[in-house]
C-alpha positions as CSV (number, residue, x, y, z in Angstrom):
1,M,-77.6,-54.3,65.4
2,N,-80.0,-57.0,66.6
3,A,-82.3,-57.2,69.5
4,V,-79.6,-59.4,71.9
5,T,-77.0,-56.8,71.4
6,L,-79.4,-53.9,72.3
7,V,-80.6,-55.6,75.3
8,V,-76.9,-56.4,76.5
9,I,-76.0,-52.7,76.1
10,I,-79.0,-51.6,78.0
11,V,-78.3,-53.9,81.0
12,A,-74.6,-53.0,80.9
13,F,-75.5,-49.4,81.1
14,V,-78.0,-50.0,84.0
15,I,-75.7,-52.0,86.0
16,G,-72.7,-49.5,85.3
17,Y,-74.9,-46.6,86.4
18,K,-76.1,-48.6,89.7
19,L,-72.5,-49.4,90.5
20,I,-71.1,-45.7,90.0
21,S,-74.1,-44.3,92.1
22,W,-73.5,-46.8,94.9
23,F,-69.6,-45.8,94.8
24,M,-70.4,-42.0,94.8
25,D,-72.8,-42.6,98.0
26,R,-70.2,-44.5,99.8
27,F,-67.5,-41.7,98.9
28,K,-70.0,-38.9,100.1
29,L,-70.5,-40.8,103.3
30,S,-67.0,-41.4,104.2
31,R,-65.9,-37.9,103.1
32,M,-68.6,-36.4,105.5
33,A,-67.6,-38.7,108.2
34,S,-64.0,-37.8,107.9
35,D,-64.9,-34.0,107.8
36,T,-66.7,-34.2,110.9
37,T,-64.2,-36.3,112.9
38,G,-61.1,-34.7,111.6
39,S,-59.3,-32.1,113.7
40,A,-55.9,-30.7,114.5
41,E,-55.8,-32.7,117.6
42,D,-55.6,-36.4,118.1
43,P,-59.2,-37.4,117.4
44,G,-58.7,-40.3,120.2
45,T,-58.2,-37.9,122.9
46,P,-60.4,-35.1,122.9
47,K,-59.6,-32.2,125.4
48,D,-61.6,-31.3,128.3
49,H,-61.9,-27.6,129.2
50,G,-63.4,-28.5,132.6
51,G,-66.9,-27.7,131.1
52,L,-69.0,-29.1,128.6
53,R,-68.2,-31.8,126.1
54,S,-70.1,-33.4,123.4
55,S,-70.0,-37.2,123.1
56,S,-72.1,-37.0,119.9
57,W,-69.3,-36.2,117.7
58,R,-68.4,-40.0,117.5
59,T,-71.9,-41.0,116.5
60,G,-72.8,-38.3,113.9
61,F,-73.3,-40.4,110.8
62,A,-75.1,-43.5,110.1
63,E,-76.9,-45.0,107.0
64,S,-80.6,-45.1,106.7
65,S,-82.0,-48.7,106.3
66,A,-85.6,-47.8,106.3
67,G,-86.0,-49.3,102.7
68,D,-87.9,-46.4,101.5
69,G,-85.7,-45.1,99.1
70,T,-83.5,-43.0,101.5
71,R,-80.4,-45.2,101.2
72,G,-77.4,-43.2,101.7
73,Q,-79.0,-40.3,103.6
74,V,-77.1,-39.0,106.6
75,Y,-78.5,-38.9,110.3
76,E,-77.0,-36.2,112.4
77,D,-78.2,-35.7,115.9
78,P,-79.1,-32.2,117.0
79,E,-76.0,-31.5,119.2
80,T,-73.6,-32.3,116.4
81,R,-75.6,-30.3,113.9
82,Y,-75.8,-27.2,116.2
83,A,-72.2,-27.4,117.2
84,R,-71.3,-27.5,113.4
85,V,-73.5,-24.4,112.8
86,L,-71.7,-22.6,115.6
87,S,-68.5,-24.0,114.5
88,L,-67.6,-25.3,117.8
89,P,-64.4,-27.4,118.6
90,R,-64.8,-31.0,119.8
91,A,-64.7,-30.2,123.5
92,Y,-66.3,-26.9,124.3
93,T,-67.4,-24.7,127.3
94,G,-70.2,-22.3,127.8
95,S,-68.3,-19.4,127.3
96,E,-66.9,-20.8,124.0
97,I,-70.6,-21.6,122.8
98,T,-71.4,-17.9,123.8
99,A,-68.3,-16.7,122.0
100,H,-69.1,-18.3,118.8
101,Y,-72.6,-17.3,118.9
102,R,-71.8,-13.5,119.3
103,K,-69.1,-13.7,116.6
104,L,-71.6,-15.4,114.1
105,M,-74.3,-13.0,114.9
106,A,-72.2,-10.1,114.4
107,Q,-71.3,-11.5,111.0
108,Y,-74.9,-12.4,109.9
109,H,-77.3,-10.0,111.7
110,P,-79.6,-8.3,109.4
111,D,-78.4,-5.0,110.6
112,A,-74.9,-5.9,109.6
113,V,-75.9,-6.9,106.1
114,H,-78.7,-4.2,105.2
115,R,-76.6,-2.7,102.5
116,L,-76.2,-6.0,100.5
117,G,-78.4,-7.2,97.9
118,P,-81.8,-9.0,98.7
119,E,-80.2,-12.4,97.8
120,L,-77.5,-12.0,100.3
121,Q,-79.9,-10.7,102.9
122,G,-82.0,-13.8,102.5
123,V,-78.9,-15.9,103.1
124,A,-78.2,-13.9,106.2
125,R,-81.6,-14.3,107.5
126,R,-81.5,-18.0,107.1
127,Q,-78.2,-18.2,108.9
128,T,-79.2,-16.1,111.6
129,R,-82.2,-18.3,112.1
130,E,-79.9,-21.4,112.3
131,I,-77.4,-19.6,114.6
132,V,-80.3,-18.4,117.1
133,E,-81.8,-22.1,116.9
134,A,-78.4,-23.7,117.7
135,Y,-77.6,-21.3,120.7
136,E,-81.2,-21.8,122.2
137,Y,-80.5,-25.4,122.1
138,F,-77.3,-25.1,124.0
139,R,-78.8,-22.4,126.3
140,V,-81.5,-24.7,127.4
141,K,-79.4,-27.8,127.3
142,Y,-76.6,-26.4,129.5
143,D,-78.5,-23.6,131.2
144,L,-76.3,-20.9,129.9
145,R,-77.3,-17.4,130.7
């Protein structure tokens, strides 16, 4: 095998690797965007419960163009992230936020998982922190009591 053949193989490998990486990044971004926007209802007509409604569901994902090696990273605004943590529907009211918070806290509260192993207790602690943070965000933003 001569040097030219070796160089051609290396260049082909690098180009193939870059192409596959690019396609995988695009696939992941489109899949995440479709998971967030997909629902059982018609996505073009979100229901209004006469309460709170998030407009950020439409703007949840964008590519980073900082040029600092973060290509393909996903940006999610706080309201979208916290709504996802609390498993809220597209349009939600204050009572739905509170109900989802209470349901998740009953599931992940440290007192509810004290008999499980230390690994699962750690997971429950992290989930509890995220749930409390999300509820605090909505409580302050929408003045929930």
